[in-house]
C-alpha positions in Angstrom: 37.9 41.9 152.1 35.7 44.8 153.1 32.0 44.3 153.7 29.7 47.3 153.9 26.5 46.5 155.8 23.5 48.7 155.2 20.4 49.0 157.3 17.0 50.5 156.8 15.0 52.7 159.2 11.4 53.3 158.5 9.5 56.2 160.1 6.3 58.0 159.6 6.7 61.8 159.5 4.4 64.6 158.6 3.9 65.4 154.9 5.1 69.0 155.5 8.4 67.8 157.2 9.0 65.3 154.4 8.5 68.0 151.7 10.8 70.4 153.5 13.4 67.7 154.0 13.3 66.6 150.4 13.6 70.1 149.1 16.6 70.9 151.3 18.3 67.6 150.6 18.1 68.2 146.9 19.4 71.8 147.3 22.3 70.6 149.4 23.3 67.4 147.6 21.9 67.9 144.1 18.9 66.5 142.2 20.5 63.1 141.7 20.0 59.6 143.1 21.3 59.3 146.6 20.6 62.8 147.7 18.0 61.8 150.2 20.2 59.0 151.6 23.1 61.4 152.1 20.8 63.9 153.9 19.3 61.2 156.1 22.7 59.9 157.1 23.9 63.4 157.9 20.8 64.2 159.9 21.1 61.0 161.9 24.8 61.4 162.5 24.3 65.0 163.8 21.4 63.8 166.0 23.5 60.9 167.4 26.4 63.2 168.1 24.1 65.7 169.8 22.4 63.1 172.0 25.6 61.4 172.9 26.7 64.6 174.5 23.7 64.6 176.9 23.0 62.5 179.9 20.3 60.2 178.8 17.6 59.4 181.4 14.2 57.8 180.8 11.5 59.8 182.4 8.3 58.0 183.4 7.3 54.6 184.7 9.1 51.9 182.7 6.4 49.4 183.6 3.8 51.7 182.1 6.0 52.2 179.0 6.3 48.4 178.4 2.6 48.0 179.1 1.8 50.6 176.4 4.1 48.9 173.9 2.5 45.5 174.5 -1.1 46.8 174.8 -2.1 45.7 171.2 -0.8 42.1 171.5 -3.5 39.5 171.4 -1.6 36.9 173.5 -1.2 36.5 177.2 2.1 36.9 179.1 2.9 33.2 179.3 2.5 32.7 175.6 4.6 35.8 175.0 7.4 34.5 177.2 7.4 31.2 175.2 7.5 33.0 171.9 10.4 35.2 173.1 12.3 32.2 174.3 12.0 30.6 170.9 13.1 33.7 169.1 16.1 34.2 171.5 17.2 30.5 171.0 17.0 30.8 167.2 19.1 34.0 167.3 21.7 32.4 169.6 21.8 29.3 167.4 22.4 31.5 164.3 25.6 32.8 165.9 26.9 29.3 166.8 29.3 28.0 164.2 28.5 24.4 163.2 
């Protein structure tokens, strides 16, 4: 039996980029259902292929990057650690056959 898993990626892009993307997707794949999905998949596949050919290296201070990501949280670090532990345990237990 073959299972096809789909995933959703949500992103905010400028209105102008969205308009251009939609227009080109329809021209390339037709004015039918699924045209945008085909264009997105093609765009992501090309980007992944392009980036995989490069040496990836994070530039900047990783501590500052994490601090920026967590800046809007309204909890302290200890509470965050406890929540993450609970999430991690629940994910691990999902994978354990019972």
